[in-house]
MILUM-388111 format. One line per 2 residues: number of its first residue (from 0); for each residue x, y, z of C-alpha. Coordinates in steps of 0.25 Angstrom, whole numbers. Example, Ala and Ser with C-alpha at 12.3 -4.5 7.8 and 13.67 -1.06 7.14 Angstrom:
% MILUM-388111
0 = 49,-18,31 ~ 55,-4,29
//
This chain:
% MILUM-388111
0 = 0,0,0 ~ 6,13,-5
2 = 5,25,5 ~ 2,40,0
4 = 9,47,11 ~ 3,61,8
6 = -11,55,7 ~ -10,49,20
8 = -4,60,26 ~ -14,71,21
10 = -26,61,24 ~ -20,60,40
12 = -19,75,40 ~ -33,78,36
14 = -38,68,47 ~ -29,74,57
16 = -33,88,54 ~ -47,84,55
18 = -47,78,69 ~ -35,76,77
20 = -35,75,91 ~ -34,89,98
22 = -22,84,106 ~ -18,97,115
24 = -2,96,110 ~ -8,98,95
26 = -12,112,99 ~ -6,123,90
28 = -2,130,104 ~ 6,117,110
30 = 20,120,111 ~ 32,111,106
32 = 33,108,121 ~ 19,104,123
34 = 21,95,110 ~ 33,88,116
36 = 26,86,129 ~ 15,79,123
38 = 24,69,114 ~ 31,65,128
40 = 19,63,135 ~ 12,55,123
42 = 23,44,122 ~ 15,32,127
44 = 4,40,133 ~ -10,42,128
46 = -15,56,124 ~ -26,55,134
48 = -16,54,146 ~ -6,65,139
50 = -16,76,135 ~ -20,81,150
52 = -6,79,155 ~ 0,86,143
54 = -8,99,146 ~ -4,99,161
56 = 10,98,157 ~ 9,109,147
58 = 2,118,157 ~ 13,115,168
60 = 26,115,159 ~ 22,123,146
62 = 37,123,142 ~ 49,115,143
64 = 55,123,153 ~ 43,122,162
66 = 45,107,161 ~ 60,108,163
68 = 59,116,176 ~ 47,107,182
70 = 52,97,193 ~ 52,83,190
72 = 43,77,200 ~ 33,88,195
74 = 34,82,180 ~ 33,68,184
76 = 20,71,191 ~ 15,80,180
78 = 18,68,170 ~ 9,59,179
80 = 4,46,172 ~ 8,50,158
82 = 17,37,159 ~ 33,36,157
84 = 37,48,166 ~ 51,48,161
86 = 44,55,150 ~ 40,66,159
88 = 55,68,163 ~ 60,67,149
90 = 50,78,145 ~ 55,87,157
92 = 70,83,152 ~ 67,88,138
94 = 61,101,143 ~ 74,104,151
96 = 82,101,138 ~ 73,110,130
98 = 75,120,139 ~ 91,119,141
100 = 92,116,124 ~ 82,123,117
102 = 77,135,126 ~ 64,129,131
104 = 59,126,117 ~ 56,113,111
106 = 66,110,99 ~ 61,108,86
108 = 73,101,82 ~ 72,85,81
110 = 86,83,86 ~ 84,93,98
112 = 71,86,101 ~ 78,72,102
114 = 89,77,110 ~ 78,81,121
116 = 78,71,132 ~ 67,61,131
118 = 63,66,116 ~ 64,54,106
120 = 62,54,91 ~ 47,53,91
122 = 46,65,101 ~ 55,73,93
124 = 48,71,81 ~ 34,73,87
126 = 38,87,93 ~ 44,91,79
128 = 30,87,73 ~ 20,92,83
130 = 27,103,89 ~ 33,109,78
132 = 27,103,66 ~ 39,98,60
134 = 43,87,51 ~ 47,74,59
136 = 44,59,60 ~ 34,57,71
138 = 33,42,73 ~ 24,38,86
140 = 17,25,87 ~ 5,31,80
142 = 11,36,67 ~ 19,22,67
144 = 6,15,68 ~ -1,24,56
146 = 12,22,48 ~ 12,7,51
148 = -3,5,46 ~ -4,15,35
150 = 10,11,28 ~ 14,-3,32
152 = 1,-9,35 ~ 4,-15,50
154 = -4,-12,61 ~ 7,-8,70
156 = 21,-2,68 ~ 33,-10,73
158 = 36,-8,88 ~ 48,0,86
160 = 50,11,76 ~ 59,8,65
162 = 67,15,56 ~ 60,10,44
164 = 47,14,50 ~ 52,28,52
166 = 57,29,38 ~ 43,26,34
168 = 37,35,42 ~ 46,47,38
170 = 40,44,24 ~ 26,49,29
172 = 31,62,35 ~ 28,74,25
174 = 40,84,23 ~ 34,96,27
176 = 34,99,43 ~ 20,102,45
178 = 15,90,35 ~ 24,80,44
180 = 19,85,57 ~ 4,83,53
182 = 7,69,48 ~ 12,66,61
184 = 2,71,69 ~ -9,64,60
186 = -2,51,59 ~ 0,51,74
188 = -15,55,76 ~ -20,45,67
190 = -12,34,74 ~ -17,39,88
192 = -32,40,86 ~ -35,31,72
194 = -24,22,69 ~ -22,16,83
196 = -15,4,87 ~ -27,-3,91
198 = -41,-2,84 ~ -37,8,74
200 = -48,16,67 ~ -45,13,53
202 = -59,17,48 ~ -56,32,54
204 = -41,33,47 ~ -40,44,38
206 = -29,37,31 ~ -34,22,30
208 = -34,21,16 ~ -19,22,16
210 = -17,11,27 ~ -9,-1,23
212 = -14,-8,37 ~ -28,-5,34
214 = -27,-9,20 ~ -21,-22,24
216 = -33,-26,34 ~ -28,-21,46
218 = -17,-33,48 ~ -15,-35,63
220 = -1,-32,68 ~ 10,-43,65
222 = 21,-38,73 ~ 26,-40,87
224 = 13,-40,97 ~ 10,-28,103
226 = 9,-31,118 ~ 4,-21,128
228 = 14,-16,139 ~ 11,-21,152
230 = 7,-12,163 ~ 4,-19,176
232 = 16,-22,185 ~ 26,-16,176
234 = 37,-7,180 ~ 31,5,172
236 = 19,3,182 ~ 27,3,194
238 = 34,16,190 ~ 21,22,187
240 = 16,18,201 ~ 29,24,207
242 = 28,37,199 ~ 12,38,203
244 = 17,37,217 ~ 28,46,215
246 = 19,58,208 ~ 8,56,219
248 = 18,57,231 ~ 21,71,238
250 = 35,64,243 ~ 44,51,242
252 = 36,37,238 ~ 40,25,244
254 = 40,13,237 ~ 34,5,247
256 = 21,15,245 ~ 20,12,231
258 = 10,0,228 ~ 18,-10,219
260 = 18,-25,220 ~ 33,-26,217
262 = 42,-19,226 ~ 54,-23,218
264 = 47,-17,205 ~ 43,-5,212
266 = 58,-2,217 ~ 63,-5,203
268 = 53,4,197 ~ 56,16,207
270 = 70,14,203 ~ 67,17,189
272 = 60,29,192 ~ 71,35,200
274 = 81,30,187 ~ 71,38,177
276 = 71,50,186 ~ 56,48,188
278 = 58,47,204 ~ 69,51,215
280 = 72,43,228 ~ 71,49,241
282 = 73,43,254 ~ 59,40,255
284 = 56,35,242 ~ 53,40,228
286 = 50,54,224 ~ 48,61,210
288 = 61,67,206
//
């Protein structure tokens, strides 16, 4: 099945303009800092959980300088249950670097973005596209799924991004800055609300006629089985329990006061929080840094 890249991009852009979600970080008044905060928060976290927390953060710390000057314990409490609290520290570290290296302004250069603490290839590309309207290769799980289905006719992309996949994805990115940023936003939106991982709504897809997977009868995924990650009893759950106790406490928290069935695991997870700079030790127990 051959693909008319221009037609796909045009039809997708028309669909996006007619009814994309009014997410707050898409507003014309949002600063590049607001976009960067949203991208860090959205990593492996649903939009519904991010939106209220993003609004609180941008009200409290509207610039990188504001966050860089904030006490670490306040930052971790404000992060609350967004998951992976190390992201909060990385965001604060990035804010400090932006202040030190770029006069408090988020840089619009990919190399400079990648040099910031905790900023990887995807986040740098997303900030270029969504904050500055620049051409970049934004390749999140949603866009990867859309391209896997449209172009290669498979239900899901490979578990890990490959060089060949990136090369094919670049073929879909228009040459112009504005057009490229629009492609990234619209393809991501399609994957998030229509071309979903489970129960895709092909009947509502604006580019269904171009989809190789749909044309092939929607064959089931033939790669390695996708196994849902366990949660109950894991170190992640244990660390989350500890972080919740630390955020709620006015003083040091004793491990003896944290409800957890495995004392050895609890101690190990407490040690890992200290190593990750998410907790500190005192004579009476653990505290936020």
